[in-house]
N, C-alpha and C positions, 0 to 999 in steps of 0.2 A: 504494500500500500504506500501511497505517496505521503511521506512524513510531513510535508508542507501544508497539507490540508488542516485547517484550524480545528482544534478540539472544541466541542460544543460549549463547555463551560467558559473557556477563554473567549470564545466568540461573543457569547451573551454578555460577559463582563465588559468587554471592550465596547460593544455597541451601546450598552447602558450608559457608558461615559460619553460617547461621541454623538448620541442622538438626542432629540428634544423631548422625548417622552410621548410622542404621538402614537396613537393606537396602531399596532401592527396586525393583530389578530382580533377579529370580532367573533365571539361565540354566540350562536343564535339558538334559542329554545322557542319552539312553536307553541303558542298558546291558543286556546279555543277562541273562535270568533275572528281569527286572522291576525291577532296581535302577536308581538314578539317580546321575549325577555332577552336582553343582551348583556354580555360581559366582555370587556376588552383586556388585551394584554399588549403592552409596549415592551421594548427591550429592557427598559428600566424596571417595570413592574415584574417582569419575568425574573430578573436578577434578584430583586428584593424578595419576591415570594419564594424563589428557589432557595435563597439563604435561610428563610424562616423554616421552610419545610426540611431543609438539610439538617438544621439544628435539632428539630424534633426527632428526625430519624436517627441521628447520631446518638441522641439520648437513650434510644432503645438498644444501643450497643452494636448497631450495624457498622461495619467497616468496609473498606474497599474489597470488592469481590463478592460480598454478600448480596442476596437477591430479595427483591420484594415485587409483588404483583400489582398491576393496575387492572381492576375489574370494573370498568366503567364505560359509559357512553362518552361522547365528545364534550367534555367539560374543560374549562380553563385549567382546572387542577391537574389535568393530564400533562399539560406542558410544564406547569410548575414542577411537577414530580420529575419530569425528564431533566430539568435544569438542576434540581436538588441532587438527583442521582449522579449527574455529571460532576457536580462539585465534590461529592463524597467518594466517587469511584465505585459506587455500588452498581448493581446490574438490574435493569428494568425487565419485567416479565409481563407484557401486555396480554390480556385474556379477554375475549369476547364476553361481555357481561350476561349474555343469554346462556352461557355454558352452565350445565347443571350436573348433579349427581356424580357418578363414577368418573366421568370425563374431567370434571372440574377438580375432583380430588386427585386424579392422576397428574394433571398439569401442575398443580401447586406442589405436589410431593416429588415429582420426577426431577425437578430442577432445584429442590430444596429452598422454597420460599420461606423467609423469616417473617414476613408481614404482608399485608394487603391494604391497599386503599381502594375502597369499593363504593359504587353508587348505592344509594339507599334502596333502590329497586332490586339490588342483587344480594341484600342482606340475608333473606330467607334461604336462598340457595347456598350461600357461603356458610351460614350457621349449621346447615345440615352436614357439612363435610369437614369443618375446620378441626374438629377433635380427632379426625382420622389422618391429619397431616401433622406428624410429630414435631417438625421444626417450626410450625407457624406460631409466632409469639404474640402478634398484635394485629388487630383489624380496625382500621379507621374508616369512617363513613362520611361521604359528602352528599349533598342534595336533600336537605330536610324537606319533608313533604312529598318526596318522590318515591313512593312505595312504603315509606315509613312516615307517620304523622309527625309534624314539626315538634310537637310536645311529647311524643311517645318515647318510652324508655327503650333503649336498644338491648338486644340480648346480652347476656353475660359474656364478657370478653371483647365487646365492641365499644368504640368511643367515637364521638363526632370529631372530625379532623380539626374544625375551627377551634375546638376546646384544647387541642393538643399543641396549638401554635403559640400559646402563651399570651401575655399581656401586650406584647408588641405586634399583635397580628395586623395592625393597620399600617404602622410606619416603621417598625423595626428599630425604633429609637434606642440608643444605648447599647446596641448589640453589635460587636465587631464582626466583620465578614469572616466566615470560615475560609481558610485557604483552599485552593483547588488541590485535591489529593494527588492527582497525576494528570499530565497532559500527553500521555502516551496514546496516540490516535489508533494504535493497533490493539489497545485494550478492549475488552468486551463491554459494549454499551448496553446491549439488550439481547434477550432470547425471545425470538418470535416463533410461535408455533405454526406448523403447517396445519391444514384443515383436518387431517386425519381421516380422509375418506376411505382409505384402504387399510386402516389399522390405527394403533395409538398415534396421536399427533407427535411429531418430532420437533424439537426446539432448535431453531437455526441460530447459531452464534453470530451476532452482528457486531462489528467494530465501529468506533467513531469515524474512522477513515471511510468506511463503506457508506455510512450515513451521509457524510459530507459530500462524497463523490456523486451520489445520486442527486442530492439537492442542487449541486452545481450544474446539473443537466438542464435546468430551467432556461437559462439564456440561450442554449442551443436549440430549444424548442420555440424560441421567439417570444418568451414570456419575460417581461421586464418590470421594474418597479412602477411603471405607469399603469400596469394592469392591476386588477383586483381578482385574485383567484377565489374559487369556491369549491368546497367538497362537502358531501353529506355521507361519504364513506367513513367507516369506523376507523379511528386512529389506532385500534388494536390490530389493524391489517396493514401490511407493508405498503400498499399503494398510497393510501391517504397520508400515512405517517412519513413516508419517504418522499414521494413526488411532490405532494402539496406542502406539508409542514416543513420538511427539510428545505424545499425550494424557498419557502417564506423566510426561514431563519437565516439561511446562508446568503440570500440575495436581497433581503429587505423588501420583498414583494408583499403588499397588503393582502390579507386573506380573510375570507368569511367561512366559518365552519359551523354546520348545523349539528345540534346535539344528536339528532337522528335524521335519516333520510326520509323525505316525504315527496312522492312523485306528484301528488295533487297540488302541493304548495311550492313546488320547486321554482316555477317561473316567477311567482310573486316575490319570493326571496331574492332571486337574481335581479329582478327589476328594482325592488326597494333598496337593495344594497349596492346596486350598480356594479355587479360582477361581470367581468369580461372573459373569464375562462372558467371551466369547470371540469371535474374528473367524472367519468362514467365508465362502468365495466359491464361487459356482456349483456346479461339479461335486463339491466337497467335501461338500455336503449329500447328494448321491446316494451317494457312497462311504461315508459314515458310516451312512446309513440302510440300506444294503445289508448291514451287519453283522447276524448273527442276533439277533433280539430276545431280551431276557432280562427276567425279572420285576423286576430292579433298575434298569432303564434310567432311570427317573425319580428314582432315589435318587442325586442328585448336587447339588452346591452352586450350579450355574449357574442364574442367573435370567434372563439376557439374552444372546442371540446378536446381535451386530452383523454382519448378513449382507448379501451382495450377489449377486443372481442366482439366488435360490432359485425353483424352479418353483412356479407357483400351486397345482398339485395336491398338492405335497409339503409346503406351508407348514403347514397345520393338523395333518396326521399327524405331522410332525416335532415340533411344539410339544407335542402330546399325549403322544407316546411318551417324550420326554425331560423333560417337566415344566418347560418354560421358555417364554419369549416371544422373538419375533424382531423386531428393529428393522432394517428394510431401508434401506440407504443406497446411492444411485446417484451416481456421479461418474466423472470421468476423471482421469488423472494430470495432464492439462493444466488442469483446472479444472471448475467447475460442481458443484452439489450438490443432490440431492433426497433427502429423508428421510421415511420413514413410521414414526412411533412405534408401539410395540406397542398393539394394540387400537383403533387409530384408522384410519379409512378402510377401503376394501375390501381383502380378502386378495388378494395378487398385485400390488398397486400398488407403484410406486416411492415414492409419497408426493407431497409438494409441495416446491417450491423453498425453500431456506433462505437466511438472510443477506441478504434483500432482493433476491436474484437473480430475474430474470424468465426464465421458460422458455417456449419456443415449440415448436410442431410445424409444420414447414415442408414444403411440397411442393418439387419440383425447381425451381420458379420463385420460391421464397422467399415463397409465399403461405401465410397461416395456414390450417392444416387445421381442419375442424370437429370436434366431439366424435365420437370413435370412428373418425375417419379417420386412417390411418397416414401418418407422415412422419418427417423427421429431427428429433431432439431438438437444439434450439439454445438457447444461453443468451445473455442480454443483461444488461448492467450496469444497475442501477436508476436511475443518474443519467444514463444515455445515453452515458457515455464509452466509448470503444472498449476492448474486452477485448483483453488482450495474451497471446500465447503465443510463446515463442522457442524454436525448435529450433536448437541450436548449429550454426553454419555452414550453415544451410539456410533462406535468406530466402524462397525460393519456397514451401516447405512451411509456414513460419510464416505467411505472408500468406494462404495458402489456408485454413488452420485458423481464421483470424479474419476471413474475408472479410466485408466490410460492418460491421466492428467487433463482430461477434458470434462466439461460440465454437461451431464446428461439431463435433459429437461423432462423426458418422459412424454413430450408432445410430438405428435405426428404432423408433418407439413411437407412442403415441397418448394423448390426454387425454380423460377422460370428461366428462359434462355438469357434474359437480360440481368439476372442476378437479384430479382425481387423475390422475397420470401412470403410464403402463404401458410396459414395455419389450417389444419383439417380437423383434428380431434385429439383428445387425450388418448395415450396409448392404451389399447384394450377396450375403448368405449365407442368404437366406430359403429355406425348404423348401416348395416347392409341388408337389403331386402330384395328378394328375387334376383340376386346376383349383382345388384346395383347399389352403390354407396349413396346414401341420402344426406343432404346438407340440412341439418335441423333448423338453421337460421332462416333458410328460405321458407320453410313451413311455418315457423313462428311469426315471421313478418306478415304473411297472408292472414293468419288467424288473428293476430293483434289488430288488424284493421276492421274486424267485425265489430259492429256497434255495441254488442252485448258483452264484449270481452274486456276485462280490466288487466289481466296478466296471463301469460302463457309460457309454458316450457315443454319442449318436445324431447323425449328420451326413448330408449328401447327396452323391450323385454324379450326373453327367448321366444322365438317364433313358434306359433301353434302348430306349424308344419313339422317341427322337429328337425329341420335342416340345420346341420352344424354351422355356426357362425352367422346364421340369419337372425334378424331381429324384427319384431313387430313394433310399429311406431305407436307411441302413446302421447297424446297431447293433454297435459295437465292444464286445466283452464279455470281461471278465477272469473266469476261473473261480475259485471258492474252492478252496483247497488240498485236494487229495485227491479232487476231483470230476472225473468223466468228462464229456467233451463230448457233449451230447445235443441236437443241433440240432432234431430233430423235436419233442422235448419242450418246448423253449423256444419254438418257433414256435406250438405248441399253446397254451402258456401265454399268449402274446401275443394269439392269436386269441380266447381266452376273455375277455380283459380290455380289448381295444382295439377301436375301430371299424376296420372293414376297411381303410380308407385309411391308418390309422396303424400297421398291422402292418408291420414292417421288410421291405424287399425282400430284404435280405441280413443274415446274422449273420457277423461277422468276429471270430474268436477270436484274442485277443492276450495276450501275457504280461503286459503292462502298458499303460496308456494314457499316452502321452507328454504331459507337462504342463510349463507354464511355471513360473517362480518363484512365481507367484500361484495355482498349482494349476489353471490353466485348460488344458483339453485342447488339444493342438496338432493341429488338424484336418488341416492340410496333410500332416503326416507319416503319419497314418493313411490319408489318401486316396492318397498316393504309394505306400503298400504294398498298397493294395487292388487286386484283380483278381477279376472274377466267377468265374473258373475256378481261383483259387488254392486249395490244399489246406486252408487255414484259413478258407475262406469257404463258407458254406452259402446256397443260393438258396431263397427261399420257394416258388417254383413247384415245386421238387422234392419238397416236403412237403405240397402242397395236396391 
């Protein structure tokens, strides 16, 4: 890693001295009736709050290398805790606050968390497991009234964070600054868990240098301090925390962050706060596009969407409807980066590798695939040095991820004759029907345009024919409020707009599509709830 990249604690300290205290980050909570509650952070307040929180954490006995978790939505305290941890040299462990039960217990215990700062809405889930996590010593809570009444007593072993910060909670008067424990940018900053879709989540070891390097990509994307970025993605996920938050901190770009994502109020937030860029992932494009069109859709301040995973067929309709451009960025939390700038290269492409990275498309024998031939997307360092990924406490998985000194993404794609890269699917999750590979994004786009549909996700289940490798298509559909389930009408809609092989075999009506912190649909939960004879499932053959 480049040792000249600034350490986060030193960056915030320096900016606190050199800037005027203007708001850098605005945190927005959506209130009933269309109102907002906001809280801001400047470089100065981040340093001041970080110092206060660092003192409180140090009083619990935590020292450099110790770990504590953040189990919260997008609150200002999330960034305060990042700064506090950077000052102390401790290690952050961000966890999606919707995590429950054995998974939450595993995540806290697997990396040895000593403490947790949690949102009030996560207290019940945390209280269920905390006694089964031997090293967990303290649980501090933010957000009075959010899941816990403002005057309610917390469970034994919990305390309100504001009460832990001491009498200087407002101005820090009389308290000398704690020194920065270390400015080693190669030191571990945080442990970010993978989604765990194929087993127990793995904790990716992330350094300060890696965090800074990702943040410094923003200028290369054409995003400057004249912009105002927006994200509603969870800060517990690498996309929002790295691309948006790191881009803000390392480049001084003003940013608006929603406590939670709301597709129905997205455009009002963007207009009211005059945001010029936003981050969207995969299924978020479908969910937003499925909202009823209005004459004022293009009347918004957004010029650029930094997106990942938009379906090729939705790309241009989305740009045209909302009057903006899409910059596609591909990468994994472990590393690798491919970017397609707006208006450059073919629509639907991931782009080309950045930062001197070399990308390959390899077959199962690590042979380079020819143009148009699908294979795994693999990254190589430009100087030939071995790429490094460390999963905390899991040497076997770490070695497999970087087998041969290259980063194995587990994603299948291809490269065209001009060197543009394309994503197809996650390895092992391809949809093949009657010998033909189906692009789910194309199907989702057409269903999303139905006036009764609020959200949709297409996935595969083993074919009823029993043909090895074949899948039947299932469209999980969320109805718009007040709409009645009309399976026959929706099948007719699909038949009129899709090739016969792309019409779903089944429609699965669901109240909501379960999603990860990055708004990625959780296929395994939908598949587990699916049965062809279930009352919420309609079979195409019945309406043929």
